[in-house]
C-alpha positions in Angstrom: -0.1 0.1 -0.3 1.5 3.3 -1.0 0.8 6.3 1.3 0.9 9.8 -0.3 2.2 12.7 1.6 1.0 15.9 0.1 4.1 18.1 -0.8 4.1 21.2 1.7 3.2 24.2 0.5 5.6 27.0 2.5 6.1 30.0 0.6 9.7 31.5 1.9 10.1 33.5 -1.1 7.6 36.6 -3.1 4.1 35.1 -3.4 2.6 31.5 -4.8 -0.2 29.8 -4.9 -0.7 27.7 -1.6 -2.8 25.3 -0.2 -4.3 23.6 2.9 -3.8 20.6 3.8 -0.9 20.4 5.1 -0.3 23.7 5.4 3.0 25.2 5.4 4.7 28.8 6.4 4.4 32.3 4.9 7.5 34.7 5.8 8.1 38.4 4.3 11.5 38.0 1.9 14.7 37.8 2.9 13.0 37.0 6.6 14.5 36.9 9.2 16.4 39.3 7.5 15.0 42.6 6.2 12.8 42.6 3.5 13.6 45.0 0.1 12.1 48.1 -0.7 9.4 48.2 -3.3 8.6 44.7 -2.7 5.0 43.7 -3.7 4.2 40.0 -2.8 0.7 38.2 -3.3 -0.6 34.9 -2.2 -3.4 33.2 -2.4 -4.6 30.1 0.2 -7.0 27.3 -0.5 -8.4 24.7 1.4 -11.1 22.2 1.3 -14.3 23.8 0.4 -16.8 23.6 3.7 -13.2 23.9 5.9 -11.9 27.9 6.0 -8.2 29.3 6.6 -6.6 30.1 10.0 -3.5 32.1 10.1 -1.1 31.8 12.8 1.2 34.6 13.6 4.4 34.0 15.1 6.4 37.5 14.6 5.2 41.1 12.6 7.4 44.4 12.0 6.7 46.8 8.9 7.5 50.0 8.8 5.3 52.0 10.2 2.3 53.4 8.2 4.3 52.7 5.3 4.9 48.8 4.2 1.2 46.6 4.8 0.1 43.5 4.9 -3.5 42.9 3.3 -5.3 40.3 4.0 -9.1 39.3 2.2 -11.0 37.0 2.4 -12.0 35.5 -1.0 -15.6 34.2 -1.7 -16.3 30.3 -2.7 -17.7 31.8 -6.5 -15.5 34.8 -6.9 -13.2 33.1 -8.8 -11.2 29.6 -9.8 -8.3 28.5 -9.1 -5.6 26.1 -10.5 -5.8 22.8 -8.1 -2.4 22.6 -8.3 0.7 25.7 -9.4 1.3 23.7 -13.4 -0.2 26.8 -14.7 1.2 29.5 -11.6 1.1 32.5 -14.4 -2.2 32.3 -15.2 -3.9 31.2 -11.6 -2.2 33.4 -10.3 -3.6 36.8 -12.5 -7.1 34.9 -11.8 -6.3 35.1 -8.0 -5.1 38.7 -7.7 -7.5 40.4 -10.3 -11.0 38.0 -9.6 -10.5 39.8 -5.6 -11.7 42.8 -7.3 -10.9 45.4 -4.6 -10.9 48.6 -4.8 -8.0 51.4 -3.5 -9.8 52.0 -1.0 -9.8 48.8 0.3 -13.1 47.7 0.6 -14.3 45.0 -1.9 -16.2 45.8 -5.2 -18.8 43.0 -4.4 -20.7 41.8 -1.7 -19.3 38.7 -1.0 -15.2 39.9 -0.7 -14.2 41.7 2.4 -10.9 42.7 4.1 -10.5 41.0 7.0 -7.1 42.9 8.0 -4.2 46.0 7.2 -1.6 45.5 9.1 1.3 48.3 9.7 4.2 48.8 12.3 5.0 46.2 15.2 2.3 44.6 16.5 1.1 41.5 18.1 -1.6 39.9 15.9 -4.1 37.7 16.6 -5.1 34.2 15.2 -7.3 34.6 11.7 -9.4 33.0 10.5 -11.8 33.2 7.6 -15.7 32.7 7.3 -14.7 31.0 2.9 -12.2 28.5 1.9 -10.0 31.3 0.6 -7.5 34.6 1.0 -5.6 36.3 -0.5 -2.9 38.0 0.9 -0.8 41.4 -0.2 2.1 42.6 0.8 4.1 46.1 0.2 6.6 48.3 0.8 8.1 51.4 -0.2 11.7 52.8 -1.6 12.4 54.1 2.5 13.3 52.0 5.7 12.5 48.4 5.9 12.3 45.9 9.0 12.7 42.3 10.0 8.8 41.5 8.5 6.7 38.4 9.0 6.5 35.4 9.6 2.9 33.5 9.5 1.5 29.7 9.3 -1.7 28.8 7.6 -3.6 25.5 8.2 -7.6 24.4 7.1 -9.8 24.4 10.1 -13.6 23.5 10.8 -16.1 26.0 9.9 -17.4 26.1 12.6 -13.7 26.7 15.2 -14.6 30.4 16.5 -12.1 33.3 16.2 -9.6 34.3 19.4 -11.9 36.9 21.1 -9.0 39.2 22.7 -7.2 41.7 21.3 -4.0 42.7 23.5 -2.9 44.3 20.8 -3.4 46.9 17.8 -6.4 45.6 15.6 -8.3 42.8 14.9 -11.4 40.3 13.5 -13.4 39.3 17.1 -16.5 36.9 17.6 -18.6 36.6 20.6 -19.5 33.6 21.8 -17.5 33.3 24.2 -16.3 37.4 23.3 -13.4 38.8 25.4 -11.0 41.7 26.0 -9.7 44.4 23.8 -7.1 46.7 24.8 -5.1 49.6 23.6 -1.5 48.8 22.7 0.8 48.2 26.0 -2.2 48.5 28.3 -2.1 48.8 31.5 1.6 50.5 30.3 1.0 53.9 27.9 -0.5 53.2 24.3 2.6 54.7 22.0 2.2 58.0 19.4 0.7 57.4 16.0 -1.4 54.5 16.5 -4.2 53.3 14.5 -5.9 50.1 15.5 -9.7 48.8 14.4 -11.2 46.0 15.1 -14.0 44.6 14.1 -16.7 42.6 16.1 -19.0 40.2 14.7 -21.8 37.9 16.7 -24.7 35.6 15.4 -27.2 37.1 13.6 -30.0 38.1 15.7 -27.9 39.1 19.2 -25.8 42.5 19.1 -22.4 43.4 20.9 -22.8 44.8 24.0 -19.6 46.1 25.5 -18.4 46.8 28.6 -15.4 49.4 29.5 -13.0 48.3 32.5 -11.2 51.9 32.1 -10.6 54.9 29.7 -8.2 57.4 29.7 -6.4 59.0 26.5 -5.3 62.4 25.7 -8.4 64.9 25.9 -9.4 66.3 22.5 -6.4 64.5 20.2 -6.8 60.9 21.2 -10.1 58.9 20.1 -12.0 56.0 21.0 -14.8 56.0 17.5 -17.3 53.3 18.1 -19.7 52.6 14.9 -23.3 50.1 14.6 -21.7 48.1 12.0 -18.6 45.7 10.4 -17.1 49.5 8.9 -16.7 53.5 9.2 -19.9 54.4 6.9 -21.7 52.6 9.1 -23.9 54.6 12.2 -20.9 56.4 15.0 -22.5 55.3 18.0 -19.6 57.2 20.5 -16.8 59.3 20.0 -14.7 58.7 23.1 -11.9 61.3 23.9 -10.3 61.8 27.2 -11.2 60.8 31.1 -14.4 59.5 31.2 -16.4 56.5 32.2 -18.3 54.6 29.8 -21.5 53.4 30.1 -22.6 48.9 29.2 -23.8 50.0 25.2 -25.1 47.3 22.3 -25.0 48.1 18.9 -27.6 47.4 17.2 -26.9 45.2 14.8 -24.8 42.3 15.0 -21.7 43.6 14.6 -19.3 46.4 15.7 -16.4 48.7 14.1 -13.9 50.2 16.3 -11.3 52.2 15.6 -8.2 53.8 18.0 -6.0 57.2 16.9 -3.3 58.7 18.9 -1.1 61.8 17.1 1.7 62.2 18.1 2.4 64.0 21.3 1.1 62.7 24.5 0.0 59.1 25.6 -1.7 57.9 28.3 -2.9 54.3 29.7 -5.5 54.1 27.2 -8.5 51.7 27.7 -10.2 47.7 28.5 -13.4 46.7 27.5 -15.0 43.8 26.9 -17.2 42.6 24.3 -20.0 39.7 24.1 -23.6 38.7 22.4 -26.4 39.7 24.1 -30.3 39.3 23.2 -30.6 42.7 24.6 -30.2 46.2 23.5 -28.8 49.1 25.3 -28.4 52.3 24.1 -25.0 54.1 23.7 -24.1 55.9 26.4 -24.7 59.8 25.9 -22.5 61.7 28.2 -20.4 64.5 27.2 -17.6 65.0 29.8 -14.7 66.2 26.4 -15.2 67.5 23.6 -18.2 67.2 21.1 -19.6 63.8 20.2 -22.7 61.7 19.1 -25.6 61.9 21.2 -28.9 60.5 21.6 -32.3 60.4 23.6 -33.4 58.3 25.4 -32.2 58.1 28.2 -30.5 61.4 27.7 -27.3 62.6 29.4 -25.4 65.3 30.4 -23.0 67.8 28.2 -19.9 69.9 29.5 -17.5 72.6 28.3 -13.8 71.1 28.3 -12.6 70.6 32.1 -15.8 72.1 33.7 -16.3 72.4 36.4 -12.7 73.9 35.8 -12.3 76.7 33.2 -11.9 75.4 29.4 -9.8 75.9 27.2 -8.1 78.6 24.9 -9.1 77.9 21.2 -12.1 75.3 21.8 -13.9 73.8 19.3 -16.5 71.6 20.4 -19.6 70.2 18.5 -22.6 67.8 19.2 -25.5 66.6 17.4 -28.4 65.2 19.8 -31.0 63.1 18.2 -34.3 61.8 19.8 -36.9 59.2 18.2 -39.0 60.1 15.2 -42.2 62.3 16.5 -40.1 63.6 19.5 -38.2 67.0 19.9 -34.8 67.7 21.8 -35.2 69.3 25.2 -32.0 71.5 26.9 -32.8 72.1 30.5 -29.2 74.6 31.7 -27.8 73.9 35.0 -24.8 76.5 34.9 -23.3 79.0 32.0 -20.3 81.6 32.5 -17.9 81.7 28.8 -16.3 84.8 28.1 -19.0 87.1 26.5 -18.5 88.5 22.9 -16.0 85.8 22.3 -16.7 82.8 23.1 -20.5 81.0 22.1 -22.7 78.3 22.7 -24.8 78.3 19.3 -27.6 75.8 19.2 -29.2 74.9 15.9 -32.5 73.4 15.2 -31.5 70.2 13.5 -29.0 68.2 12.7 -26.2 71.0 11.2 -25.1 74.3 11.8 -27.6 75.0 8.2 -30.5 74.7 9.9 -32.7 77.9 11.7 -29.9 79.2 14.6 -32.1 78.7 17.9 -30.2 80.3 20.4 -26.7 81.9 20.5 -25.4 82.1 23.9 -22.7 84.1 25.1 -21.3 85.5 28.9 -23.1 84.5 32.7 -26.6 84.1 31.9 -29.4 82.0 32.8 -30.9 80.1 30.1 -34.7 78.7 30.2 -35.3 75.0 29.5 -36.1 75.3 25.7 -36.9 72.5 22.9 -35.8 71.3 19.2 -39.4 71.1 17.2 -37.7 68.4 14.9 -36.0 65.3 16.4 -32.4 66.7 16.6 -29.9 69.6 17.3 -26.7 70.8 16.4 -24.6 72.4 19.8 -21.2 73.9 18.9 -18.8 75.6 21.3 -16.4 78.1 20.4 -13.7 79.9 22.2 -10.9 82.3 21.6 -7.3 82.7 22.9 -7.5 85.2 25.9 -9.7 84.9 28.7 -11.3 81.5 29.4 -14.0 80.7 32.7 -15.9 77.7 34.2 -17.8 77.2 31.0 -21.8 76.0 30.8 -23.5 72.4 32.0 -26.6 71.6 30.6 -28.8 68.1 30.3 -31.1 66.8 27.0 -33.7 64.1 27.0 -36.3 63.9 24.7 -40.3 64.9 25.0 -43.7 65.4 22.8 -43.8 68.8 24.3 -42.8 71.8 21.9 -41.6 75.1 24.2 -41.0 77.6 22.6 -37.8 79.8 22.5 -36.8 81.3 25.7 -34.2 84.5 25.3 -31.2 83.9 27.9 -31.7 86.2 30.8 -29.1 87.5 31.6 -27.6 87.5 35.4 -26.4 91.5 36.9 
């Protein structure tokens, strides 16, 4: 009896048509030495129908923001590949062309999608497809090079749960069982110019629940933005900055997309949150202790000027959009208001942008009576100049069915 052993399909060079079983290893050119400038390498990995591809990274270090490893999931009906590599050129062209990805990284068909775009030096969590094919592209520019990457690939059962914690920077996450996401290096400070994206997916019919343990990033400059769906083209649920307590909240669909960005100056401890699936929707928290945000009611919440009750800063520019259900209106109730007169302003519009009717423009120290919008949205902008600062303001917002006419602010004498 003859036993046939498949030829391993590792790819130590630059690109190839790979299969599993038995699986193998992919490295950047010259690994573990530095890869070269102007590299473009493409790999197509195919496993049997009814299986999926599992990638496990041993190391990853590229020039940050310039060199990239991009990983795409290819629909089973979007391309046909040779069973062997006898016609390498023609089958490879079909692989790269039929994936049909747009230049912005999105796919031109509803089936193909980008799983990851990796750059810099990061810990990469295991990546698992939902189809039987993955397409991988590595590109480097003409400047700095680094050690590169090494990952292994195998086939696995289609019901294998993807790893669900992300201690590094970005990942494709699923629940159940759920897991934990942290900023890079947490509980130590994250780095400058971080750019991390996570996509969290739960079963159809469930929603994603986020619960924050801690949150402290540079106020007004570094941001964690959370979208109600699988990409940043979906509705923004929350944009967080500064140091704040975040109440648990859910998506309205079975996906969330989360992006963290930091600038080139100060860094702080960052954040940690857990995610899981649930059948009970919880409205996104609508407090805004920082500068600007997308807010909803119910349940309503509170808005303050930056640093309140301490003085706000110079040259602040904060915008809030408040939305309530159709058929209701937005009710604002002020607790305090004191800003530099005739130079700093809080302007409130009767709708979702500054192109709508201006309801009120507030400055100085005034008592403001409660008032409402006439639609289900309000847009609020606060600006300060470069000179004096004061305590600022605090107001609460909620939804109501009763329209209250705009009442002019009453100056405090």
